[in-house]
ZATILUM-664897 format. One record per residue (C-alpha): x, y, z; residue number from 1. Coordinates in Angstrom, 1 decimal. Each point is the difference from the previous one (the first is absolute). Layout:
N
+--------+--------+--------+-----+
!      u !      v !      w ! num !
+--------+--------+--------+-----+
!      X !      Y !      Z ! NUM !
...
+--------+--------+--------+-----+
***
This chain:
367
+--------+--------+--------+-----+
!      u !      v !      w ! num !
+--------+--------+--------+-----+
!   71.9 !   40.0 !  -41.5 !   1 !
!   -2.9 !   -2.3 !    0.8 !   2 !
!   -3.3 !    0.8 !    1.6 !   3 !
!    0.5 !   -0.7 !    3.7 !   4 !
!   -2.4 !   -0.8 !    2.8 !   5 !
!    1.6 !    0.5 !    3.4 !   6 !
!   -1.7 !   -1.1 !    3.2 !   7 !
!    1.0 !    1.0 !    3.6 !   8 !
!   -1.8 !   -1.9 !    2.7 !   9 !
!   -0.1 !    0.2 !    3.8 !  10 !
!   -1.2 !   -3.2 !    1.7 !  11 !
!    0.0 !   -0.7 !    3.7 !  12 !
!    0.4 !   -3.6 !    1.2 !  13 !
!   -0.6 !   -1.0 !    3.7 !  14 !
!    2.3 !   -2.7 !    1.5 !  15 !
!    0.9 !   -2.3 !   -2.9 !  16 !
!    2.7 !   -2.1 !   -1.7 !  17 !
!   -1.1 !    0.4 !   -3.6 !  18 !
!    3.4 !   -0.8 !   -1.6 !  19 !
!    2.6 !   -2.0 !    1.8 !  20 !
!    3.8 !   -0.3 !   -0.5 !  21 !
!    2.0 !   -3.3 !    0.2 !  22 !
!   -0.3 !    0.1 !    3.8 !  23 !
!   -3.8 !    0.5 !    0.1 !  24 !
!    0.3 !    3.6 !    1.0 !  25 !
!   -1.8 !    2.9 !   -1.7 !  26 !
!    2.2 !    1.4 !   -2.7 !  27 !
!    1.7 !    3.3 !    0.9 !  28 !
!    2.3 !    2.6 !   -1.6 !  29 !
!    2.1 !    2.9 !    1.2 !  30 !
!   -1.2 !    3.4 !   -1.3 !  31 !
!    0.8 !    3.4 !    1.3 !  32 !
!    2.3 !   -1.6 !    2.6 !  33 !
!   -2.8 !   -1.9 !    1.8 !  34 !
!   -1.5 !   -3.5 !   -0.5 !  35 !
!   -3.3 !   -0.2 !   -1.9 !  36 !
!   -2.4 !   -2.8 !   -0.8 !  37 !
!    0.0 !   -1.2 !   -3.6 !  38 !
!   -2.3 !   -2.0 !   -2.2 !  39 !
!    1.9 !   -1.2 !   -3.2 !  40 !
!   -1.3 !    0.8 !   -3.4 !  41 !
!    0.2 !   -3.7 !   -0.9 !  42 !
!   -2.4 !   -0.8 !    2.8 !  43 !
!   -2.4 !    2.8 !   -0.9 !  44 !
!   -0.1 !   -0.9 !   -3.7 !  45 !
!   -0.7 !   -3.7 !    0.7 !  46 !
!   -2.8 !    1.0 !    2.3 !  47 !
!   -1.5 !    2.3 !   -2.6 !  48 !
!    0.2 !   -2.3 !   -3.0 !  49 !
!   -1.4 !   -3.0 !    1.8 !  50 !
!   -2.8 !    2.0 !    1.6 !  51 !
!   -3.7 !   -0.6 !   -0.7 !  52 !
!   -0.2 !    3.6 !   -1.3 !  53 !
!    2.6 !   -0.8 !   -2.7 !  54 !
!   -1.6 !   -3.3 !   -0.9 !  55 !
!   -3.5 !    1.6 !   -0.3 !  56 !
!    0.9 !    3.2 !   -1.8 !  57 !
!    2.5 !   -1.7 !   -2.3 !  58 !
!   -1.6 !   -3.4 !   -0.5 !  59 !
!    1.8 !   -1.8 !   -2.8 !  60 !
!    2.9 !    2.4 !    0.0 !  61 !
!    2.0 !   -1.2 !    3.0 !  62 !
!    3.0 !   -2.2 !   -0.6 !  63 !
!    1.4 !   -2.9 !    2.1 !  64 !
!    3.5 !    0.2 !    1.5 !  65 !
!    1.4 !   -3.5 !    0.6 !  66 !
!    2.9 !   -2.4 !   -0.4 !  67 !
!   -2.4 !   -3.0 !   -0.2 !  68 !
!   -2.0 !    0.5 !   -3.2 !  69 !
!    1.5 !   -3.2 !   -1.3 !  70 !
!   -1.5 !   -1.9 !    2.9 !  71 !
!   -3.4 !    1.5 !   -0.8 !  72 !
!    0.4 !   -1.0 !   -3.7 !  73 !
!    1.1 !   -3.5 !    1.0 !  74 !
!   -3.1 !   -0.5 !    2.2 !  75 !
!   -2.3 !    1.4 !   -2.7 !  76 !
!    1.4 !   -2.3 !   -2.6 !  77 !
!   -0.5 !   -3.0 !    2.3 !  78 !
!   -3.6 !    1.0 !    0.5 !  79 !
!   -0.5 !    0.2 !   -3.7 !  80 !
!    1.1 !   -3.6 !   -0.4 !  81 !
!    3.6 !    0.4 !   -1.1 !  82 !
!    2.4 !   -2.7 !    1.2 !  83 !
!    2.3 !    0.8 !    2.9 !  84 !
!    3.2 !   -0.2 !   -2.1 !  85 !
!   -1.3 !    2.3 !   -2.7 !  86 !
!   -1.5 !    2.5 !    2.5 !  87 !
!    3.3 !    0.3 !    1.8 !  88 !
!    2.0 !    0.5 !   -3.2 !  89 !
!   -2.4 !    2.6 !   -1.4 !  90 !
!   -0.5 !    1.9 !    3.2 !  91 !
!    3.7 !    0.3 !    0.5 !  92 !
!    0.5 !    1.2 !   -3.6 !  93 !
!   -2.8 !    2.6 !    0.4 !  94 !
!    1.3 !    1.3 !    3.3 !  95 !
!    3.5 !    0.4 !   -1.4 !  96 !
!   -1.3 !    2.6 !   -2.4 !  97 !
!   -0.4 !    2.4 !    3.0 !  98 !
!    3.3 !   -0.8 !    1.8 !  99 !
!    2.7 !   -2.5 !    0.8 ! 100 !
!   -1.5 !   -3.2 !    1.5 ! 101 !
!    1.2 !   -1.3 !    3.4 ! 102 !
!    2.0 !   -3.2 !    0.0 ! 103 !
!    0.2 !   -3.0 !    2.3 ! 104 !
!    3.3 !   -0.8 !    1.7 ! 105 !
!    1.4 !   -3.5 !   -0.3 ! 106 !
!   -1.1 !   -0.9 !    3.5 ! 107 !
!   -3.6 !    1.3 !   -0.8 ! 108 !
!    0.0 !   -2.1 !   -3.2 ! 109 !
!    1.0 !   -3.1 !    2.0 ! 110 !
!   -2.6 !    0.7 !    2.6 ! 111 !
!   -2.7 !    0.3 !   -2.6 ! 112 !
!    0.7 !   -3.5 !   -1.1 ! 113 !
!   -0.2 !   -1.3 !    3.5 ! 114 !
!   -3.1 !   -2.3 !    0.3 ! 115 !
!   -0.4 !    1.0 !    3.7 ! 116 !
!   -0.2 !    3.7 !   -0.7 ! 117 !
!   -3.2 !    1.7 !    1.4 ! 118 !
!   -2.7 !    1.3 !   -2.3 ! 119 !
!    0.7 !    3.5 !    1.3 ! 120 !
!    3.7 !   -0.2 !   -0.7 ! 121 !
!   -0.6 !   -1.6 !   -3.4 ! 122 !
!   -2.4 !    2.8 !   -1.0 ! 123 !
!    2.5 !    2.7 !    1.1 ! 124 !
!    2.9 !   -1.5 !   -2.0 ! 125 !
!   -2.2 !   -0.7 !   -3.0 ! 126 !
!   -1.2 !    3.6 !   -0.1 ! 127 !
!    3.4 !    1.7 !    0.6 ! 128 !
!    1.2 !   -0.2 !   -3.7 ! 129 !
!   -3.3 !    1.5 !   -1.0 ! 130 !
!    0.7 !    3.2 !    1.9 ! 131 !
!    2.3 !    2.8 !   -1.2 ! 132 !
!    2.7 !    1.5 !    2.0 ! 133 !
!   -1.3 !    3.6 !    0.0 ! 134 !
!   -3.5 !    1.4 !    0.4 ! 135 !
!   -1.7 !    0.8 !   -3.3 ! 136 !
!   -3.0 !    2.2 !   -0.3 ! 137 !
!   -2.4 !   -1.6 !   -2.5 ! 138 !
!   -2.4 !    2.4 !   -1.8 ! 139 !
!   -3.6 !   -1.0 !   -0.6 ! 140 !
!    0.8 !   -0.4 !   -3.7 ! 141 !
!    2.9 !   -2.4 !    0.7 ! 142 !
!   -2.1 !   -2.1 !    2.4 ! 143 !
!   -2.7 !   -0.2 !   -2.7 ! 144 !
!    2.6 !   -1.1 !   -2.6 ! 145 !
!    1.2 !   -2.7 !    2.5 ! 146 !
!   -3.5 !   -1.2 !    0.6 ! 147 !
!   -0.7 !   -0.2 !   -3.7 ! 148 !
!    3.2 !   -2.0 !   -0.6 ! 149 !
!   -1.1 !   -2.4 !    2.8 ! 150 !
!   -3.3 !   -0.6 !   -1.9 ! 151 !
!    1.9 !   -0.6 !   -3.3 ! 152 !
!    2.5 !   -2.4 !    1.5 ! 153 !
!   -2.7 !   -2.0 !    1.8 ! 154 !
!   -2.2 !   -0.3 !   -3.1 ! 155 !
!    2.8 !   -0.7 !   -2.4 ! 156 !
!    2.1 !   -2.3 !    2.3 ! 157 !
!    3.3 !    0.5 !   -1.9 ! 158 !
!    3.1 !    2.1 !    0.7 ! 159 !
!    0.4 !    3.7 !    0.3 ! 160 !
!    0.7 !    2.1 !   -3.2 ! 161 !
!    2.8 !    2.6 !    0.3 ! 162 !
!   -2.3 !    2.8 !   -1.1 ! 163 !
!   -2.6 !   -0.9 !    2.7 ! 164 !
!    2.5 !    1.2 !    2.6 ! 165 !
!   -0.3 !    3.6 !   -1.0 ! 166 !
!   -1.9 !    0.7 !    3.2 ! 167 !
!    1.6 !    3.2 !    1.2 ! 168 !
!   -1.8 !    3.3 !   -0.8 ! 169 !
!    1.6 !    3.4 !   -0.2 ! 170 !
!   -3.4 !    1.6 !   -0.3 ! 171 !
!   -2.5 !   -1.0 !    2.7 ! 172 !
!   -2.8 !    1.4 !    2.3 ! 173 !
!    1.5 !   -1.0 !    3.3 ! 174 !
!   -0.8 !    3.1 !    2.1 ! 175 !
!    2.1 !   -1.1 !    2.9 ! 176 !
!    3.0 !   -0.7 !   -2.3 ! 177 !
!   -0.4 !    3.4 !   -1.7 ! 178 !
!    0.0 !    1.7 !    3.4 ! 179 !
!    2.7 !   -1.9 !    1.7 ! 180 !
!    2.0 !   -1.3 !   -2.9 ! 181 !
!    1.6 !   -3.4 !   -0.6 ! 182 !
!    3.5 !   -1.3 !   -0.9 ! 183 !
!    0.6 !   -3.2 !   -1.8 ! 184 !
!    3.8 !   -0.5 !    0.1 ! 185 !
!    0.0 !   -2.7 !   -2.7 ! 186 !
!   -2.3 !    2.0 !   -2.3 ! 187 !
!    0.6 !    3.7 !    0.5 ! 188 !
!   -1.9 !    1.0 !   -3.1 ! 189 !
!   -3.2 !   -0.8 !    1.9 ! 190 !
!    0.9 !    2.1 !    3.1 ! 191 !
!   -2.6 !    2.6 !    1.0 ! 192 !
!    1.1 !    3.4 !    1.5 ! 193 !
!   -1.9 !    0.9 !    3.1 ! 194 !
!   -2.3 !    3.0 !   -0.4 ! 195 !
!   -0.4 !    0.4 !    3.8 ! 196 !
!    2.8 !    0.9 !    2.4 ! 197 !
!   -0.9 !   -0.8 !    3.6 ! 198 !
!    2.0 !    1.3 !    2.9 ! 199 !
!    0.4 !   -1.8 !    3.3 ! 200 !
!   -2.5 !    1.3 !    2.4 ! 201 !
!    1.8 !    1.8 !    2.9 ! 202 !
!   -1.2 !    1.3 !    3.3 ! 203 !
!    0.0 !    3.8 !    0.3 ! 204 !
!    1.3 !   -0.3 !    3.6 ! 205 !
!    2.5 !   -1.8 !    2.2 ! 206 !
!   -1.1 !   -3.5 !    1.0 ! 207 !
!    0.9 !   -2.7 !    2.5 ! 208 !
!   -0.6 !   -3.6 !   -0.8 ! 209 !
!   -1.6 !   -1.6 !    3.0 ! 210 !
!   -0.4 !   -3.6 !    1.3 ! 211 !
!   -3.3 !   -1.7 !    0.8 ! 212 !
!    0.5 !   -3.0 !    2.4 ! 213 !
!   -3.0 !   -2.3 !   -0.1 ! 214 !
!   -1.2 !   -3.3 !    1.5 ! 215 !
!   -2.6 !   -2.6 !   -1.0 ! 216 !
!   -2.0 !   -2.0 !    2.5 ! 217 !
!   -1.0 !   -3.6 !   -0.4 ! 218 !
!   -3.8 !   -0.1 !    0.3 ! 219 !
!    0.1 !   -3.6 !    1.5 ! 220 !
!    2.5 !    1.0 !    2.7 ! 221 !
!   -2.0 !    0.5 !    3.2 ! 222 !
!    3.0 !    1.3 !    1.9 ! 223 !
!    0.0 !   -2.9 !    2.5 ! 224 !
!    3.6 !   -0.9 !   -0.7 ! 225 !
!    1.4 !    2.6 !   -2.4 ! 226 !
!   -0.9 !    3.6 !    0.0 ! 227 !
!    2.4 !    1.0 !   -2.8 ! 228 !
!   -0.8 !    1.0 !   -3.5 ! 229 !
!    0.0 !   -2.6 !   -2.8 ! 230 !
!    1.9 !    2.2 !   -2.3 ! 231 !
!    2.0 !    3.2 !    0.2 ! 232 !
!    1.3 !    2.3 !   -2.8 ! 233 !
!    0.7 !    3.5 !   -1.1 ! 234 !
!   -0.6 !    2.1 !   -3.1 ! 235 !
!    1.4 !    3.4 !   -0.9 ! 236 !
!   -2.1 !    2.9 !   -1.2 ! 237 !
!   -0.2 !    3.7 !   -0.6 ! 238 !
!   -2.5 !    2.7 !   -0.6 ! 239 !
!    0.5 !    2.8 !   -2.5 ! 240 !
!   -1.4 !    2.7 !   -2.3 ! 241 !
!    1.5 !   -0.9 !   -3.5 ! 242 !
!    0.8 !    2.3 !   -2.9 ! 243 !
!   -0.4 !   -1.9 !   -3.4 ! 244 !
!    1.0 !    1.3 !   -3.4 ! 245 !
!   -1.0 !   -1.5 !   -3.3 ! 246 !
!    0.7 !    1.3 !   -3.5 ! 247 !
!   -1.9 !   -1.4 !   -3.1 ! 248 !
!    1.2 !    0.7 !   -3.5 ! 249 !
!   -3.3 !    0.1 !   -1.9 ! 250 !
!    1.6 !    0.2 !   -3.4 ! 251 !
!    2.1 !   -3.1 !    0.6 ! 252 !
!   -3.0 !   -1.9 !    1.4 ! 253 !
!   -2.0 !    1.0 !   -3.1 ! 254 !
!    2.9 !   -1.2 !   -2.3 ! 255 !
!    0.1 !   -3.4 !    1.8 ! 256 !
!   -3.8 !   -0.7 !    0.3 ! 257 !
!   -1.2 !    1.8 !   -3.2 ! 258 !
!   -3.5 !    0.2 !    1.3 ! 259 !
!   -1.4 !    3.3 !    1.3 ! 260 !
!   -2.7 !   -1.5 !    2.2 ! 261 !
!    2.4 !   -2.6 !    1.5 ! 262 !
!    2.6 !    2.8 !    0.7 ! 263 !
!   -2.7 !    1.9 !    1.8 ! 264 !
!   -1.2 !   -3.0 !    2.0 ! 265 !
!    3.6 !   -0.9 !    0.9 ! 266 !
!    0.8 !    3.5 !    1.4 ! 267 !
!   -3.3 !    0.1 !    2.0 ! 268 !
!    0.6 !   -3.5 !    1.4 ! 269 !
!    3.6 !    1.0 !    0.9 ! 270 !
!   -1.2 !    3.1 !    1.9 ! 271 !
!   -2.8 !   -1.8 !    1.8 ! 272 !
!    2.2 !   -2.9 !    1.1 ! 273 !
!    2.8 !    2.4 !    1.2 ! 274 !
!   -2.5 !    1.8 !    2.1 ! 275 !
!   -1.8 !   -3.0 !    1.5 ! 276 !
!    2.1 !   -3.1 !   -0.2 ! 277 !
!    3.0 !   -0.9 !    2.2 ! 278 !
!    2.3 !   -3.0 !    0.3 ! 279 !
!   -1.6 !   -2.8 !    1.9 ! 280 !
!    2.9 !   -0.7 !    2.4 ! 281 !
!   -1.2 !   -1.0 !    3.5 ! 282 !
!   -3.5 !    1.5 !   -0.7 ! 283 !
!   -1.6 !   -2.8 !    2.1 ! 284 !
!    2.1 !    1.0 !    3.0 ! 285 !
!   -0.4 !    3.8 !   -0.4 ! 286 !
!   -3.0 !    0.8 !   -2.2 ! 287 !
!    2.0 !    2.9 !   -1.2 ! 288 !
!   -2.5 !    1.0 !   -2.8 ! 289 !
!    0.4 !    3.6 !   -1.1 ! 290 !
!   -0.8 !    2.4 !   -2.9 ! 291 !
!    1.8 !    3.0 !   -1.1 ! 292 !
!   -1.0 !    3.1 !    2.0 ! 293 !
!    1.4 !    2.4 !   -2.6 ! 294 !
!    0.8 !   -0.3 !   -3.7 ! 295 !
!    1.5 !    2.7 !   -2.3 ! 296 !
!   -0.2 !   -0.9 !   -3.7 ! 297 !
!    2.1 !    2.0 !   -2.4 ! 298 !
!   -0.4 !   -0.2 !   -3.8 ! 299 !
!    2.4 !    1.5 !   -2.6 ! 300 !
!    2.9 !   -0.5 !   -2.3 ! 301 !
!    2.6 !    1.6 !    2.3 ! 302 !
!    2.9 !   -2.0 !    1.4 ! 303 !
!   -1.4 !   -2.0 !    2.9 ! 304 !
!    1.3 !    0.4 !    3.6 ! 305 !
!   -0.8 !   -1.6 !    3.3 ! 306 !
!   -0.9 !    2.3 !    2.9 ! 307 !
!    1.7 !   -2.3 !    2.6 ! 308 !
!    2.4 !    2.9 !    0.8 ! 309 !
!   -3.0 !    1.4 !    2.0 ! 310 !
!    0.6 !   -2.6 !    2.6 ! 311 !
!    3.8 !    0.0 !    0.1 ! 312 !
!   -0.4 !    1.7 !    3.3 ! 313 !
!   -2.3 !   -2.4 !    1.9 ! 314 !
!   -3.5 !    1.2 !    0.9 ! 315 !
!   -0.5 !    0.3 !    3.8 ! 316 !
!   -2.9 !    1.0 !    2.3 ! 317 !
!   -3.6 !   -1.0 !    0.5 ! 318 !
!   -1.4 !    1.2 !   -3.3 ! 319 !
!    2.1 !   -2.2 !   -2.1 ! 320 !
!   -2.4 !   -0.5 !   -2.9 ! 321 !
!   -1.0 !    3.7 !   -0.2 ! 322 !
!    3.6 !    1.1 !    0.2 ! 323 !
!    1.0 !   -2.5 !   -2.7 ! 324 !
!   -2.6 !    1.3 !   -2.4 ! 325 !
!    1.1 !    3.5 !    0.6 ! 326 !
!    3.6 !   -0.9 !   -0.5 ! 327 !
!   -0.7 !   -1.9 !   -3.2 ! 328 !
!   -2.0 !    2.9 !   -1.5 ! 329 !
!    2.5 !    2.6 !    1.1 ! 330 !
!    2.8 !   -2.1 !   -1.7 ! 331 !
!   -2.0 !   -0.2 !   -3.2 ! 332 !
!   -0.7 !    3.8 !    0.1 ! 333 !
!    3.7 !    0.8 !    0.5 ! 334 !
!    1.1 !   -2.5 !   -2.7 ! 335 !
!   -2.3 !    1.7 !   -2.4 ! 336 !
!    1.3 !    3.4 !    1.0 ! 337 !
!    3.7 !   -0.8 !   -0.7 ! 338 !
!   -0.4 !   -2.4 !   -3.0 ! 339 !
!   -3.2 !    1.3 !   -1.5 ! 340 !
!   -3.2 !   -2.1 !    0.0 ! 341 !
!    0.9 !   -3.7 !    0.4 ! 342 !
!   -3.4 !   -1.1 !   -1.4 ! 343 !
!   -2.8 !    1.4 !   -2.1 ! 344 !
!   -2.8 !   -1.0 !    2.3 ! 345 !
!   -0.4 !   -1.5 !    3.5 ! 346 !
!   -2.9 !   -1.4 !    2.0 ! 347 !
!    0.1 !   -0.5 !    3.8 ! 348 !
!   -2.1 !   -2.4 !    2.1 ! 349 !
!    0.0 !    0.3 !    3.7 ! 350 !
!   -1.8 !   -2.3 !    2.4 ! 351 !
!    1.0 !    2.4 !    2.8 ! 352 !
!   -2.1 !    2.9 !   -1.4 ! 353 !
!   -2.4 !   -2.0 !   -2.2 ! 354 !
!    1.4 !    1.7 !   -3.1 ! 355 !
!   -0.6 !   -1.5 !   -3.5 ! 356 !
!   -0.1 !   -3.8 !   -0.4 ! 357 !
!    1.9 !   -3.0 !   -1.3 ! 358 !
!   -2.3 !    0.0 !   -3.0 ! 359 !
!    1.1 !    3.6 !   -0.8 ! 360 !
!    3.6 !   -1.0 !    0.3 ! 361 !
!   -0.5 !   -2.8 !   -2.5 ! 362 !
!   -1.9 !    2.2 !   -2.4 ! 363 !
!    2.7 !    2.7 !    0.2 ! 364 !
!    2.7 !   -2.6 !   -0.8 ! 365 !
!   -1.6 !   -1.3 !   -3.2 ! 366 !
!   -1.6 !    3.1 !   -1.5 ! 367 !
+--------+--------+--------+-----+
***
């Protein structure tokens, strides 16, 4: 069994629409027979790995997740003086190492030859075969290998050699890839198993998604002829106290990254972002900035378990945060009573009582 770090966070958000469904509504889920607000793990992980905290703490060890690396390679080769024809050919070949390239339909091929095609349409159609069909997560080492190959091709001026296309790396220092994993369908030998499991954040109480009807006024309309609004719209939102569960397999993270300091930095960055960074959905409309009010960090080699069952029965009343903390701690205590200790050590930070600190949580996780 690995060495696990389990995080249990309670974070309260005022009216917000952090993570929307296909209709633009805040995401929800049924739990305990009542509707809850939800923020998906995918949304959370993207917010964390693209945050300034991650970029600063893990500089040089954050990958790039994209379909369009071939476009970047093509533009870079052109800047280095490579002819358009060769740049297109080489960029497409390099991109294909990481996934199946997109292809133009017959109608798109015909349109590309049309002399009246707009520059914007021509660029889009030219770039399409340079993209791959599925997102690939490029590690820093793979990006460095691509950059080095660009330099070689530009200086040499002749064709690609087969051995120069060995660009994939099974071993890498991409901290975000090590945490959240990657799958390359065409090259499974270079997949990375995720060391972090991230649950969807779920409200601890019943929620109702509400509508905000709004209008916008034309500043130059003096009202002499038309007193109406220049624009009308609506947006849906909800407010909630969320429970968030995260489990990090430190042994797997160490196996992937093979660097003790980098592992430590990665875990600390993960904890800091989960406590302080939220998805950016509709932030300009709601300014729903929040930080975790409570964090319980558990460290040990025991089988991990979420404490979401604490909120199977929705929290009610006016002391929601205090009651949620009490319920969470009671559930942990009772789990330990019936199963034996579920961790070797735990540290609790509470902004309600001013207990401990985020720094102490991070230190507890890595030592």
